[in-house]
Wavefront OBJ file of the C-alpha trace (Angstrom):
o trace
v -0.008 0.040 0.046
v 1.391 3.415 -0.889
v 0.285 6.922 -0.327
v 0.561 9.809 -2.796
v 0.690 13.276 -1.606
v 0.188 16.871 -3.246
v 2.092 18.696 -0.362
v 1.074 22.221 0.863
v 1.791 24.141 3.791
v -1.903 24.458 4.863
v -3.565 21.614 3.048
v -2.412 18.354 1.329
v -4.031 16.172 -1.131
v -3.698 12.509 -0.851
v -4.342 9.196 -2.658
v -4.114 5.786 -1.010
v -4.039 2.237 -2.847
v -1.864 -0.359 -4.291
v -2.683 -0.978 -8.024
v -5.806 1.249 -7.722
v -6.890 4.187 -5.794
v -8.821 3.310 -2.732
v -9.382 6.290 -1.049
v -8.409 10.021 -1.817
v -9.280 13.510 -0.367
v -7.360 16.315 1.114
v -6.377 17.108 4.948
v -4.970 19.958 6.889
v -1.249 19.808 7.062
v -1.175 19.161 10.868
v -3.350 16.033 10.190
v -0.838 14.559 7.633
v 1.416 12.824 10.202
v -1.425 11.020 11.704
v -2.645 9.816 7.968
v 0.877 8.623 7.233
v 1.466 6.507 10.298
v -0.096 3.304 8.296
v 2.390 3.635 5.501
v 5.932 2.868 4.605
v 6.027 3.981 1.001
v 5.202 7.679 0.201
v 5.146 9.416 -3.308
v 5.471 13.211 -3.034
v 4.759 15.449 -5.985
v 7.576 18.154 -6.359
v 6.203 21.367 -7.907
v 8.683 22.930 -10.527
v 8.232 26.212 -12.401
v 6.829 25.786 -15.993
v 10.302 26.559 -17.285
v 11.506 23.225 -15.546
v 13.473 24.854 -12.786
v 13.055 24.448 -9.008
v 10.953 26.751 -7.047
v 10.974 27.848 -3.421
v 7.970 25.331 -2.962
v 10.049 22.552 -4.588
v 12.606 22.822 -1.615
v 9.779 22.919 0.967
v 8.512 19.517 -0.460
v 12.124 18.284 -0.411
v 12.630 19.487 3.183
v 9.512 17.489 4.007
v 10.662 14.430 2.241
v 13.953 14.454 4.086
v 11.944 14.737 7.527
v 10.007 11.456 6.221
v 13.247 9.851 5.307
v 14.690 10.318 8.898
v 11.377 8.740 10.301
v 11.995 5.568 8.188
v 9.802 6.099 5.110
v 10.776 5.213 1.609
v 10.149 8.284 -0.311
v 9.733 8.745 -3.983
v 9.614 12.112 -5.752
v 7.580 12.897 -8.921
v 7.360 15.982 -11.054
v 3.933 17.219 -10.474
v 3.961 20.598 -12.366
v 0.923 19.624 -14.816
v -1.331 18.076 -12.318
v -2.850 21.321 -10.789
v -3.008 22.942 -14.371
v -5.013 19.687 -15.432
v -7.328 20.131 -12.606
v -8.024 23.677 -13.553
v -8.601 22.825 -17.289
v -11.086 20.057 -16.216
v -12.869 22.654 -13.891
v -12.085 20.597 -10.849
v -12.130 22.585 -7.669
v -10.601 20.183 -5.205
v -7.047 20.285 -7.095
v -5.218 18.911 -4.082
v -6.943 15.622 -4.224
v -6.996 15.732 -8.086
v -3.365 16.206 -8.257
v -2.644 13.444 -5.522
v -4.638 10.993 -7.695
v -2.707 12.061 -10.897
v 0.545 11.590 -8.984
v -0.505 8.047 -7.672
v -1.720 7.020 -11.038
v 1.343 8.272 -13.063
v 3.588 6.575 -10.331
v 1.816 3.216 -10.562
v 1.714 3.071 -14.382
v 5.512 3.987 -14.569
v 7.516 4.024 -11.251
v 10.784 4.757 -13.314
v 9.521 8.355 -13.821
v 10.081 8.853 -9.932
v 13.315 9.301 -8.021
v 13.978 7.907 -4.637
v 14.944 10.464 -1.999
v 18.390 10.088 -0.609
v 20.322 12.098 1.879
v 23.717 13.078 0.220
v 26.664 14.816 1.814
v 29.045 17.409 0.633
v 32.523 16.153 -0.511
v 35.866 17.070 1.457
v 38.258 17.880 -1.362
v 41.116 20.383 -2.022
v 40.912 21.990 -5.489
v 41.491 25.245 -6.860
v 38.242 26.788 -7.911
v 38.379 30.533 -9.015
v 35.853 33.152 -10.207
v 32.254 32.038 -10.913
v 31.623 28.589 -10.090
v 29.075 26.022 -11.610
v 28.560 22.495 -10.297
v 26.998 20.152 -13.066
v 25.316 17.038 -11.713
v 27.842 16.423 -8.986
v 28.024 16.805 -5.146
v 29.068 20.084 -3.675
v 32.705 20.387 -2.173
v 32.873 21.763 1.402
v 33.809 25.353 1.434
v 33.174 25.898 -2.108
v 29.940 27.625 -3.061
v 28.564 28.393 -6.680
v 25.563 27.570 -8.764
v 24.509 24.145 -9.520
v 22.820 22.442 -12.416
v 21.024 19.067 -11.604
v 17.834 17.086 -12.432
v 18.485 14.951 -9.286
v 16.184 16.214 -6.614
v 18.251 14.805 -3.683
v 21.296 16.528 -5.083
v 19.453 19.793 -5.733
v 18.290 19.822 -2.204
v 21.859 19.443 -0.942
v 22.973 22.331 -2.914
v 20.097 24.383 -1.792
v 20.810 23.449 1.790
v 24.376 24.555 1.224
v 23.343 28.025 -0.188
v 23.854 27.328 -3.914
v 21.357 28.622 -6.405
v 20.239 25.394 -8.279
v 18.948 25.206 -11.900
v 17.320 22.029 -13.370
v 16.751 23.364 -16.983
v 20.236 23.756 -18.512
v 18.543 25.917 -21.231
v 17.766 28.727 -18.580
v 21.309 29.351 -17.727
v 22.606 32.547 -19.317
v 25.963 32.864 -17.603
v 29.376 31.669 -18.282
v 31.530 30.273 -15.554
v 35.303 30.465 -14.673
v 35.316 27.081 -12.954
v 32.835 24.159 -13.784
v 32.826 21.104 -11.511
v 31.407 17.956 -13.026
v 31.754 14.211 -13.602
v 33.407 12.886 -16.677
v 30.096 11.635 -18.031
v 28.671 15.092 -17.975
v 31.718 16.631 -19.826
v 29.863 17.759 -23.111
v 27.142 19.458 -21.050
v 29.432 21.175 -18.561
v 31.804 22.587 -21.350
v 28.681 24.839 -22.521
v 28.923 26.798 -19.492
v 32.614 27.568 -19.483
v 33.980 31.057 -20.109
v 36.895 31.472 -22.692
v 39.468 30.999 -20.150
v 37.164 28.731 -17.858
v 38.572 25.531 -16.251
v 36.725 22.146 -16.130
v 37.215 20.134 -12.918
v 36.007 16.476 -12.368
v 34.692 15.738 -8.945
l 1 2 3 4 5 6 7 8 9 10 11 12 13 14 15 16 17 18 19 20 21 22 23 24 25 26 27 28 29 30 31 32 33 34 35 36 37 38 39 40 41 42 43 44 45 46 47 48 49 50 51 52 53 54 55 56 57 58 59 60 61 62 63 64 65 66 67 68 69 70 71 72 73 74 75 76 77 78 79 80 81 82 83 84 85 86 87 88 89 90 91 92 93 94 95 96 97 98 99 100 101 102 103 104 105 106 107 108 109 110 111 112 113 114 115 116 117 118 119 120 121 122 123 124 125 126 127 128 129 130 131 132 133 134 135 136 137 138 139 140 141 142 143 144 145 146 147 148 149 150 151 152 153 154 155 156 157 158 159 160 161 162 163 164 165 166 167 168 169 170 171 172 173 174 175 176 177 178 179 180 181 182 183 184 185 186 187 188 189 190 191 192 193 194 195 196 197 198 199 200 201 202 203
């Protein structure tokens, strides 16, 4: 049995079931913990901006995912940006519950579209990073802050906690960077953001 949640600070939509939805609705945020006590698997919708980047609400949901993780839940994250828009287009007023049902149905039909939440840690490493710094799909290094680009929700959350500005959509990055820190498999993507005298560093 799983529960899908459209998380809000005052009200949360939910959908419960296994292969099919058995129950759905909306509860006040303070009632959510009581509702969750009978479950081990939680699917959380992560709201993104329509440009595909993270929003303030994205990181509030990811903070809640971390809270659930430490309580022992298995948490999966799903891009929910279209669910509320769908509810509006169908003239549905209870959009919290509608969004939760859509998150549930999408997850059940294709679990691979979700990401399992993980608690990640910064890397301790001595490197020479100068000027404007961009991390591309890699862990942050302690004492080195900069912007970050990642589609990994758990990694994005770690960068955000560290104080880095996080992009999800690479097409919205207009700056060039003096130092780009990445992994070898993301070399081609990372090189797009280097300044003329910029340096690529593998982490």
